C-alpha positions in Angstrom: 41.9 -152.6 79.7 41.8 -149.8 81.5 39.3 -148.0 84.1 36.4 -146.3 82.3 35.7 -142.9 83.9 33.0 -142.1 86.0 30.2 -139.6 85.3 31.9 -137.3 87.9 35.1 -137.5 86.5 36.5 -134.1 85.5 38.0 -135.9 82.1 34.9 -137.5 81.3 33.6 -134.0 80.1 34.8 -131.8 77.5 35.3 -128.7 80.4 38.8 -127.3 80.4 40.5 -123.9 80.8 39.8 -122.9 77.1 36.3 -122.6 77.7 36.0 -119.8 80.4 34.7 -116.6 79.9 37.8 -114.7 81.0 40.1 -116.4 78.7 38.1 -114.1 76.0 40.9 -111.6 74.4 39.3 -107.7 75.3 41.1 -106.5 72.2 38.8 -109.0 69.9 35.8 -107.3 71.7 37.3 -103.9 71.4 37.2 -104.0 67.5 34.2 -105.4 67.2 32.4 -103.0 69.0 34.2 -100.0 67.0 33.1 -101.8 64.2 29.9 -101.4 65.5 30.4 -97.6 66.4 32.0 -97.3 62.9 28.4 -98.4 61.4 26.4 -96.5 63.0 28.6 -93.2 62.6 28.4 -94.1 58.6 24.5 -94.3 59.0 23.9 -91.5 60.7 26.1 -89.4 58.2 23.9 -91.2 55.4 20.1 -90.1 57.4 19.3 -87.7 59.1 19.3 -87.3 62.9 15.9 -86.4 63.5 14.8 -89.8 61.7 16.4 -91.5 64.5 14.7 -89.3 67.1 11.4 -90.1 65.0 12.0 -94.1 65.3 12.7 -94.1 68.8 9.6 -91.5 69.5 7.0 -94.1 67.6 8.3 -97.8 68.8 5.5 -99.8 69.7 5.9 -101.2 73.0 3.7 -104.1 72.3 5.7 -105.0 69.0 8.8 -104.8 71.2 7.7 -106.5 73.6 6.5 -109.6 70.9 10.0 -109.4 70.2 10.9 -109.9 73.5 8.7 -113.1 73.8 10.1 -114.6 70.7 13.7 -114.3 71.9 12.9 -115.9 74.8 10.7 -119.3 73.1 14.1 -119.5 71.3 15.8 -120.7 74.9 13.2 -123.1 75.3 13.3 -125.1 72.2 17.1 -125.6 72.4 15.7 -126.9 76.1 13.1 -129.1 74.3 15.9 -130.7 72.2 18.0 -131.3 75.4 15.0 -132.8 77.5 13.8 -134.8 74.3 17.4 -136.4 73.5 18.5 -137.1 77.1 14.2 -138.3 77.7 15.0 -141.3 74.6 18.3 -142.7 76.8 16.2 -142.9 79.5 17.1 -139.8 81.5 15.1 -137.0 82.8 15.6 -133.4 82.9 13.9 -130.3 83.9 12.4 -128.0 81.8 14.0 -125.3 84.0 17.5 -127.1 84.3 17.2 -127.1 80.9 16.4 -123.8 80.1 19.1 -123.0 82.2 21.0 -124.9 79.8 20.6 -123.2 77.3 21.5 -119.6 78.5 24.5 -120.7 79.5 25.5 -122.4 76.2 24.3 -119.0 74.4 26.2 -116.9 77.2 30.0 -119.4 76.4 29.6 -119.7 72.6 29.1 -116.1 72.1 31.9 -115.0 74.5 34.1 -117.5 73.2 33.9 -117.7 69.2 35.0 -121.5 69.1 32.0 -122.8 66.5 30.1 -124.2 69.8 32.5 -126.3 70.9 32.6 -124.1 74.2 28.8 -124.0 74.6 28.8 -128.2 74.0 31.4 -128.3 76.9 30.0 -126.7 79.2 26.2 -128.3 78.7 27.9 -131.9 78.5 30.0 -131.5 81.2 26.6 -130.0 83.5 25.0 -133.0 81.9 27.7 -135.3 83.5 27.7 -133.5 86.9 24.0 -134.4 86.8 24.8 -138.0 86.9 24.2 -139.0 83.4 26.4 -141.7 81.8 28.9 -140.9 79.7 27.4 -142.5 76.5 24.3 -140.6 77.4 25.6 -137.4 77.1 28.0 -137.8 74.4 24.5 -139.3 72.3 22.7 -136.3 73.3 25.5 -133.7 72.2 25.7 -135.3 69.3 22.3 -135.7 68.2 21.9 -131.6 69.1 24.6 -131.0 67.0 24.1 -132.9 64.1 20.6 -131.5 63.9 21.4 -127.7 64.5 24.0 -128.1 61.6 20.9 -130.0 59.2 18.7 -127.2 60.5 21.3 -124.5 59.4 22.3 -125.7 56.0 18.4 -126.1 55.3 17.4 -122.9 56.3 19.9 -121.7 54.5 19.4 -122.7 51.3 15.6 -121.9 51.6 17.2 -118.7 52.1 19.3 -119.0 48.9 16.8 -119.8 46.8 14.7 -116.7 47.8 17.7 -114.3 47.2 17.7 -115.7 44.2 14.2 -115.5 43.1 14.4 -111.8 44.2 18.2 -111.1 43.0 18.4 -109.6 46.8 21.7 -110.0 47.1 24.9 -109.7 44.9 26.4 -112.8 43.5 29.4 -113.5 45.7 26.8 -113.2 48.8 24.7 -116.0 46.9 28.3 -118.2 46.1 29.4 -117.4 49.8 25.8 -118.8 50.8 26.0 -122.0 48.4 29.0 -122.6 49.7 28.4 -122.4 53.2 25.1 -124.9 52.5 27.6 -127.4 51.0 30.2 -127.2 54.1 27.5 -127.7 56.4 25.3 -130.4 55.0 28.7 -132.2 54.8 29.4 -130.9 58.8 25.5 -132.8 59.8 26.9 -136.2 57.5 30.1 -136.1 59.2 28.4 -136.0 62.8 25.8 -138.8 61.6 28.0 -141.2 60.8 30.6 -140.5 63.7 28.9 -143.1 65.7 29.3 -145.6 63.0 33.0 -145.7 62.1 33.3 -144.9 59.0 34.4 -141.9 59.1 37.7 -143.1 60.4 39.9 -141.5 57.9 38.6 -138.0 58.4 38.4 -138.2 61.9 42.3 -138.9 62.0 42.9 -135.6 59.9 40.6 -133.3 61.9 42.7 -134.3 65.2 45.5 -131.9 63.6 43.2 -129.4 65.2 43.5 -129.3 69.0 40.4 -127.9 69.6 38.5 -130.9 67.9 40.5 -133.8 68.7 38.7 -133.7 72.4 35.4 -133.2 71.1 36.1 -136.3 68.4 37.0 -138.6 71.6 34.7 -137.5 73.7 31.6 -138.0 71.0 33.1 -141.5 69.9 31.3 -143.0 72.8 28.1 -142.5 71.5 25.9 -145.6 71.5 26.2 -146.9 67.3 22.1 -146.3 67.5 22.1 -142.8 68.4 20.7 -141.6 65.4 18.0 -144.4 65.0 15.1 -142.7 66.9 13.5 -140.5 63.8 11.1 -139.0 65.8 13.7 -137.8 67.8 15.5 -136.5 64.9 12.5 -134.9 63.3 11.6 -133.2 66.7 15.4 -132.0 67.4 15.6 -130.9 63.7 12.3 -128.7 63.8 13.3 -126.9 66.8 16.5 -126.2 65.5 15.1 -124.4 62.3 12.7 -122.8 64.6 14.9 -121.0 66.2 16.4 -119.4 63.3 12.9 -118.9 62.0 12.0 -117.0 65.5 15.8 -115.0 65.3 14.5 -113.7 61.7 11.0 -113.1 62.8 12.6 -110.8 65.9 13.8 -108.8 63.2 10.5 -108.6 61.4 8.6 -108.1 64.4 11.2 -105.1 65.6 11.2 -103.3 62.1 7.3 -103.3 63.0 7.3 -101.6 65.9 9.5 -99.3 64.5 6.7 -98.4 61.8 8.0 -100.5 58.7 6.3 -103.6 57.7 9.2 -105.5 55.4 9.1 -108.5 53.5 9.2 -111.7 55.8 10.8 -113.8 53.3 13.0 -110.9 52.7 13.9 -110.2 56.5 14.4 -114.3 56.9 16.9 -114.1 53.8 18.8 -111.5 55.4 19.3 -112.7 58.7 20.2 -116.0 56.9 23.0 -114.0 54.9 24.3 -111.7 58.4 24.1 -115.0 59.9 27.0 -116.4 57.4 29.1 -113.6 58.6 28.7 -113.6 62.2 29.1 -117.7 62.4 32.7 -117.5 59.9 33.8 -114.5 62.1 36.3 -114.1 65.1 34.6 -111.9 66.8 32.5 -113.0 69.8 29.0 -113.5 69.0 30.4 -111.9 65.1 30.1 -108.1 66.9 29.8 -105.5 64.3 30.1 -108.2 61.0 26.3 -109.2 61.5 25.5 -105.8 62.6 27.0 -104.6 59.1 26.2 -107.7 57.0 22.2 -106.8 58.3 21.7 -103.5 57.7 23.4 -103.6 54.5 21.2 -106.8 53.5 17.7 -105.3 54.7 18.5 -102.5 52.6 19.0 -104.9 50.0 15.3 -105.8 50.8 14.1 -102.3 50.3 14.4 -101.6 54.1 15.2 -97.8 55.3 19.1 -97.4 56.3 17.5 -95.6 59.7 15.2 -98.5 60.1 17.4 -101.5 59.2 20.0 -100.1 61.7 17.7 -99.2 64.5 16.1 -103.1 64.0 19.1 -104.3 63.7 20.4 -103.3 67.2 16.9 -104.2 68.7 17.4 -107.0 67.8 21.0 -107.7 69.2 19.9 -105.6 72.6 17.8 -108.9 72.5 19.9 -111.8 71.5 23.0 -110.8 72.4 23.3 -108.7 75.1 20.1 -108.7 77.5 20.7 -112.8 77.9 24.1 -112.5 78.3 23.9 -111.4 82.3 21.4 -114.6 83.1 23.7 -116.4 80.5 26.7 -115.6 82.6 24.8 -116.4 85.6 24.0 -119.8 84.9 27.5 -120.5 83.2 29.0 -119.6 86.6 26.4 -121.4 88.4 26.6 -124.7 86.4 30.8 -124.1 86.8 30.7 -123.4 90.5 28.5 -126.7 91.2 30.8 -129.0 89.1 34.1 -127.1 91.2 32.2 -127.9 94.5 31.6 -131.7 93.6 35.4 -132.1 92.5 36.4 -130.6 96.0 34.5 -133.7 98.2 
């Protein structure tokens, strides 16, 4: 019988060289930046320059401040998920540390387009180095990821219903959203049944993907009762669903700051459709693809191009660019703590 690694064993975490932020190819970032620049040029060409200047002059600081608060709450909610899931296994996690984990996870996920695996790696490694047992960390990660995908699928399904009822988007986008909903429900179901061992044949096929092999090997150590606490599952699901709602609300508030009152349901469906393209894109954070999809989908609900572009850029500034610096600091701190600990 082989010796079980300790919580501090570097092999016990998902961290390895592939999750370091410096490994992101600069060419990919340049392509995303070029796509954003092209979008801005096209929209400004189709509208009057005076419209943008007028929008900048009339920005309501109060509404803009509210948008910042909404984005801050998203990290708090993610942190609450980590705290609750860890607490159910008898582990304590401070609110400050959970907030730090959320920022670090966001930064790594946005810097490396790996479907969220890199962010999970950073969090799992940090929790392990805090002294949490392997089974507890695996259970926490598994519950968090499963409820995220379930919330993502549910919010996308709701948005699809709105778009179909109002005929906001083209048919091909509706079909793409439907396919994505089915895939996400399948992913969440797979993760929920993973600890029970009932998905052996699926895991065997997924092991052909190198980045998934390490994740699957690690979360298999989650206890079979990881999904038995319905209260924790409901709370985690609710927090993740609320994060999607707060992101969409941020765009609505950003448009309101620019003096445009949009349909809340329309903005929500637009955001979820845009988020779809951000998720399936290869560029970090969906840079360029999200902005284009957002402007076009906001246009479909009746928002002027100038307002849609400005609201989208404000949202991306608050949700993508502004948290990058604290996220980098937090991720570096977590990685440095691990390096120092392993050197002793």
